[in-house]
C-alpha positions as CSV (number, residue, x, y, z in Angstrom):
1,M,124.8,175.6,240.3
2,E,126.9,177.3,243.0
3,R,130.7,176.9,243.1
4,L,130.7,174.7,246.2
5,E,128.2,172.3,244.6
6,L,130.4,172.1,241.5
7,I,133.4,171.3,243.6
8,K,131.5,168.6,245.6
9,A,130.3,167.1,242.3
10,K,133.9,166.1,241.7
11,I,133.8,163.7,244.7
12,Y,132.6,160.4,243.2
13,S,131.2,157.3,244.7
14,W,132.6,154.1,243.2
15,E,129.4,153.5,241.2
16,H,129.4,157.1,239.8
17,L,133.1,156.7,238.9
18,Q,132.3,153.6,236.9
19,R,129.8,155.5,234.8
20,E,132.2,158.4,234.2
21,L,135.1,156.0,233.3
22,A,132.9,154.6,230.6
23,L,132.2,158.1,229.2
24,W,135.9,159.1,229.5
25,R,137.0,155.9,227.8
26,F,134.4,156.5,225.0
27,K,135.9,160.0,224.5
28,D,139.4,158.4,224.3
29,K,140.6,160.4,227.3
30,K,144.0,159.5,228.9
31,I,143.3,158.7,232.5
32,V,145.8,159.4,235.2
33,F,145.5,158.0,238.8
34,S,147.3,158.8,242.0
35,N,146.4,158.3,245.6
36,G,147.3,159.4,249.1
37,C,146.1,160.8,252.5
38,F,146.5,164.5,251.5
39,D,145.9,165.4,255.2
40,L,147.3,168.9,255.3
41,L,147.5,170.1,251.7
42,H,150.8,171.9,251.0
43,L,152.9,173.1,248.1
44,G,154.4,169.6,247.6
45,H,151.0,168.2,247.0
46,I,150.0,171.0,244.6
47,E,153.2,170.5,242.5
48,Y,152.9,166.7,242.6
49,L,149.2,166.6,241.5
50,S,149.6,169.3,238.9
51,K,152.5,167.4,237.3
52,A,150.4,164.2,237.5
53,R,147.6,165.9,235.6
54,D,150.0,167.0,232.9
55,L,150.5,163.3,232.1
56,G,146.9,162.9,230.7
57,D,143.4,164.3,230.2
58,I,141.7,163.2,233.4
59,L,143.2,163.1,236.9
60,I,141.5,160.8,239.4
61,V,142.8,161.0,243.0
62,G,142.2,158.1,245.4
63,L,141.8,159.4,248.9
64,N,142.4,157.3,252.0
65,S,139.4,157.3,254.3
66,D,139.9,158.4,257.9
67,E,140.0,154.8,259.1
68,S,142.6,153.9,256.5
69,V,144.7,156.9,257.5
70,R,144.6,155.9,261.2
71,R,145.7,152.4,260.4
72,I,148.6,153.7,258.3
73,K,149.7,156.9,260.1
74,G,148.6,156.2,263.7
75,P,145.8,157.3,266.1
76,H,146.4,161.0,265.9
77,R,145.9,161.2,262.1
78,P,144.3,162.4,260.0
79,V,144.2,166.0,261.1
80,N,141.4,166.8,258.7
81,H,138.5,164.4,258.2
82,E,137.9,162.7,254.9
83,E,135.1,165.0,253.7
84,A,137.2,168.1,254.2
85,R,140.2,166.5,252.5
86,A,138.0,165.4,249.6
87,V,136.5,168.9,249.1
88,I,139.9,170.6,249.3
89,L,141.3,168.2,246.6
90,A,138.2,168.6,244.4
91,A,138.6,172.4,244.6
92,L,141.9,172.1,242.6
93,S,141.2,172.9,239.0
94,F,143.5,170.1,237.8
95,V,141.8,167.4,239.8
96,D,138.9,165.8,237.9
97,A,137.6,163.3,240.4
98,V,138.2,162.3,244.0
99,V,137.2,158.9,245.2
100,I,137.5,157.8,248.9
101,F,138.8,154.2,249.6
102,D,138.8,152.5,252.9
103,A,141.5,149.8,252.4
104,D,145.1,150.2,253.4
105,T,146.1,150.2,249.7
106,P,144.2,151.4,246.6
107,I,144.5,148.1,244.7
108,E,140.8,147.6,244.3
109,L,140.3,151.2,243.1
110,I,143.2,150.9,240.7
111,T,141.8,147.6,239.4
112,L,138.4,149.4,238.8
113,V,140.0,152.5,237.1
114,K,142.7,150.7,235.1
115,P,144.4,154.0,234.5
116,D,146.6,154.8,231.5
117,V,149.1,156.3,233.9
118,L,149.6,155.4,237.6
119,V,151.6,158.1,239.4
120,K,153.5,158.0,242.7
121,G,156.3,160.2,244.2
122,K,160.0,159.5,243.5
123,D,160.2,158.2,247.0
124,Y,158.7,155.0,245.6
125,D,161.6,154.6,243.1
126,G,162.8,151.0,243.4
127,K,159.9,150.0,245.7
128,E,156.9,148.0,244.6
129,I,154.1,150.4,243.7
130,V,150.7,149.0,244.5
131,G,148.8,148.4,241.3
132,S,151.7,148.6,239.0
133,D,151.1,145.1,237.8
134,V,147.4,145.8,237.1
135,V,148.3,149.0,235.1
136,K,151.1,147.5,233.1
137,G,149.0,144.4,232.5
138,A,146.4,146.6,230.9
139,G,149.0,148.4,228.7
140,G,149.4,151.5,231.0
141,E,152.5,153.0,232.5
142,V,153.8,153.8,235.9
143,V,155.5,157.1,236.5
144,T,157.2,158.5,239.5
145,I,157.4,162.3,240.0
146,E,160.1,164.2,241.9
147,L,158.8,165.5,245.2
148,T,159.2,169.1,246.3
149,K,161.9,169.2,248.9
150,G,161.1,170.4,252.4
151,Y,157.3,169.7,252.2
152,S,155.5,166.8,254.0
153,T,152.5,166.6,256.2
154,S,154.4,164.8,258.9
155,R,157.1,167.5,258.9
156,T,154.4,170.3,259.1
157,I,152.8,168.6,262.1
158,E,156.2,168.0,263.8
159,L,157.1,171.7,263.3
160,A,153.7,172.8,264.6
161,N,154.1,170.6,267.7
162,K,157.5,172.1,268.4
163,T,156.2,175.6,268.1
164,H,153.3,174.9,270.5
165,A,155.4,172.9,273.0
């Protein structure tokens, strides 16, 4: 199998994810889940996701679909379409699975996965983290990770627009 095929094989349908979850649970793997738009991958994303993976054996990333990103971020987003964003995430060695979801929140996906660890950035400290009740109710934990200062997709786009204005 070629490398690109191996990378794309890490992009799961919901049905495929269910089968893999059963196998990972059987093997007693600690499953970590995080989600986001991951529109323009930057150092902050890499540090965040690698730290998330350090919390368990399997890292599943829920990826907002293009329609979901537009509803959340506005009509000019995403910059990269969902397939490109999914392949880029899947290419990261510490990401085990990427699953696209179309809703505004990943609650259905979190309910399906029931991760041992739900991860969000420290910018969610004190805020209600979607799915935290599901995860805690199943005996899991919710962890917030410090974000890398100076890195955000919105800031990158803003700087690029100023440069080209």
